[in-house]
C-alpha positions as CSV (number, residue, x, y, z in Angstrom):
1,X,28.8,-60.4,60.5
2,X,28.3,-62.6,57.4
3,X,24.6,-61.8,57.2
4,X,24.6,-58.1,58.1
5,X,27.9,-56.9,56.8
6,X,30.1,-59.2,54.7
7,X,27.4,-60.6,52.3
8,X,25.5,-57.4,51.6
9,X,28.7,-55.5,51.0
10,X,30.1,-58.2,48.7
11,X,33.1,-58.7,51.1
12,X,33.6,-62.1,49.6
13,X,36.8,-63.1,51.4
14,X,36.1,-61.6,54.8
15,X,35.9,-63.9,57.8
16,X,36.3,-63.7,61.6
17,X,38.1,-66.8,62.8
18,X,41.6,-68.3,62.8
19,X,40.2,-71.5,61.2
20,X,38.8,-69.5,58.2
21,X,42.0,-67.6,57.9
22,X,44.1,-70.8,57.8
23,X,41.6,-72.4,55.3
24,X,42.0,-69.6,52.8
25,X,44.2,-70.4,49.9
26,X,44.9,-66.7,49.3
27,X,46.2,-65.3,52.6
28,X,49.1,-63.1,53.6
29,X,51.9,-64.3,55.8
30,X,52.9,-62.0,58.6
31,X,56.5,-60.5,58.7
32,X,58.5,-58.9,61.6
33,X,61.8,-57.1,61.5
34,X,64.7,-59.4,62.1
35,X,68.5,-58.8,62.2
36,X,68.8,-58.9,58.4
37,X,65.5,-57.5,57.4
38,X,61.9,-58.8,57.6
39,X,61.3,-62.4,58.3
40,X,58.1,-64.5,58.2
41,X,56.3,-65.1,61.5
42,X,53.4,-67.3,62.4
43,X,49.7,-66.4,62.8
44,X,48.4,-68.1,65.9
45,X,44.9,-68.5,67.5
46,X,46.0,-65.8,70.0
47,X,45.4,-63.2,67.3
48,X,41.6,-63.9,67.7
49,X,41.4,-63.9,71.5
50,X,40.1,-60.2,71.5
51,X,38.0,-60.3,68.4
52,X,37.2,-56.5,68.2
53,X,41.0,-55.8,68.2
54,X,42.0,-57.7,65.1
55,X,39.5,-60.5,64.7
56,X,38.6,-59.8,61.0
57,X,40.4,-61.2,58.0
58,X,39.8,-59.2,54.9
59,X,41.3,-58.8,51.4
60,X,42.0,-55.6,49.6
61,X,38.8,-55.9,47.6
62,X,36.9,-56.5,50.9
63,X,38.4,-53.3,52.4
64,X,37.5,-51.3,49.3
65,X,33.9,-52.3,49.9
66,X,34.1,-51.4,53.6
67,X,35.5,-48.1,52.6
68,X,32.7,-47.4,50.1
69,X,30.2,-48.3,52.8
70,X,31.8,-45.9,55.3
71,X,31.5,-43.2,52.7
72,X,27.7,-43.7,52.4
73,X,27.6,-45.8,49.2
74,X,25.6,-48.6,50.8
75,X,22.9,-46.9,52.8
76,X,20.8,-50.1,53.1
77,X,23.7,-51.6,55.1
78,X,25.1,-48.6,56.9
79,X,22.3,-45.9,57.1
80,X,23.3,-42.2,57.0
81,X,22.2,-41.7,60.6
82,X,24.5,-44.5,61.7
83,X,27.5,-43.2,59.7
84,X,27.0,-39.7,61.1
85,X,27.0,-41.1,64.7
86,X,30.1,-43.2,64.0
87,X,32.0,-40.4,62.4
88,X,31.1,-37.6,64.9
89,X,33.9,-36.6,67.3
90,X,33.2,-37.7,70.8
91,X,36.4,-37.5,72.8
92,X,39.2,-34.9,72.1
93,X,42.6,-36.6,71.8
94,X,46.1,-35.2,71.2
95,X,47.8,-37.4,68.7
96,X,51.2,-35.9,69.3
97,X,51.6,-35.1,73.0
98,X,50.4,-38.4,74.3
99,X,52.6,-40.3,71.9
100,X,56.2,-39.2,71.8
101,X,56.7,-41.7,68.9
102,X,54.0,-40.1,66.7
103,X,55.0,-40.1,63.1
104,X,56.0,-36.8,61.5
105,X,52.9,-36.7,59.3
106,X,50.8,-36.7,62.4
107,X,52.9,-34.0,64.0
108,X,52.9,-31.8,60.9
109,X,49.5,-32.3,59.3
110,X,47.0,-33.0,62.1
111,X,45.6,-29.7,63.6
112,X,43.1,-31.5,65.9
113,X,42.1,-35.0,66.7
114,X,39.1,-36.7,68.2
115,X,37.9,-40.3,68.8
116,X,34.5,-41.2,67.5
117,X,32.9,-44.6,67.6
118,X,35.8,-46.8,66.4
119,X,37.3,-44.0,64.3
120,X,39.8,-41.2,64.7
121,X,38.5,-38.0,63.3
122,X,41.3,-35.6,62.2
123,X,41.6,-32.1,60.9
124,X,44.3,-33.0,58.4
125,X,45.6,-29.7,57.2
126,X,42.1,-28.3,57.1
127,X,40.3,-31.3,55.8
128,X,38.2,-33.7,57.9
129,X,39.7,-37.2,57.7
130,X,38.1,-40.3,59.3
131,X,40.9,-42.7,60.1
132,X,41.5,-46.1,61.6
133,X,44.7,-48.0,61.9
134,X,45.2,-51.5,63.0
135,X,48.3,-53.6,63.9
136,X,48.9,-57.1,65.0
137,X,52.3,-58.8,65.1
138,X,53.4,-58.9,61.5
139,X,50.5,-56.9,60.0
140,X,49.9,-53.2,59.8
141,X,46.9,-51.5,58.1
142,X,45.2,-48.2,57.6
143,X,41.8,-47.1,56.3
144,X,41.1,-43.4,55.9
145,X,38.7,-41.1,54.0
146,X,37.6,-37.6,53.6
147,X,33.8,-37.9,53.9
148,X,33.0,-34.5,52.4
149,X,35.1,-35.3,49.3
150,X,34.1,-39.0,49.0
151,X,37.7,-40.1,48.6
152,X,39.7,-42.5,50.7
153,X,42.3,-45.2,50.8
154,X,42.8,-48.6,52.4
155,X,46.3,-49.9,52.8
156,X,47.0,-53.5,54.0
157,X,50.5,-54.7,54.7
158,X,51.9,-57.9,55.9
159,X,54.7,-56.4,58.0
160,X,55.2,-54.4,61.2
161,X,56.6,-51.5,59.2
162,X,55.0,-48.0,59.5
163,X,54.6,-47.8,55.7
164,X,50.8,-48.0,55.8
165,X,50.5,-44.7,57.7
166,X,53.2,-43.1,55.6
167,X,51.5,-44.0,52.3
168,X,48.2,-42.7,53.7
169,X,49.7,-39.4,54.5
170,X,51.3,-39.3,51.0
171,X,47.9,-40.1,49.4
172,X,46.1,-37.2,51.2
173,X,49.0,-34.8,50.6
174,X,48.8,-35.5,46.9
175,X,45.0,-35.4,46.7
176,X,44.9,-32.2,48.7
177,X,47.8,-30.6,46.8
178,X,49.8,-30.0,49.9
179,X,53.5,-29.3,49.8
180,X,55.4,-32.6,49.2
181,X,57.1,-34.1,52.2
182,X,59.3,-37.2,52.3
183,X,57.5,-38.9,55.2
184,X,59.5,-42.1,54.7
185,X,62.9,-40.5,55.1
186,X,61.7,-38.5,58.2
187,X,60.3,-41.7,59.7
188,X,63.7,-43.4,59.2
189,X,65.6,-40.4,60.6
190,X,67.3,-39.5,57.3
């Protein structure tokens, strides 16, 4: 990972182990919802037992570089042929019907959804969006982009709140000039 991804993409703070995470002087603490709001939790080695499902530590600047690479700005690292393969729909999914807890933005904006190679591919109100969300206890993150428009967003949070997905929807609504929706209030049942 260091040799083929992190170093060539200038992902200077990215790492893959618990030990590297703990050794970092600039790391986020995880937070979970408690009785009186969010409280700090503890990152343990268990976070790294299934490395492909949460085994990368990365900063906001690292994720910006990864986003740029996914949008084709580093063809020497991620060639166009590879990106096309990764971002091509493979399996049709139904984001809403299989998930009764699907957030309102998914219910109202996604016209079709597929799974590619590690990415969800959405028709978001008529625009192709390539999306990936990740969650571990106390962390929730989103990365999404419109490949045809070369615009995207990476949102990293250190809580188990749904705010990352809500901000992502708000970002694309604003960029695409869609009618404004208060996704946060809808998510909170207001």
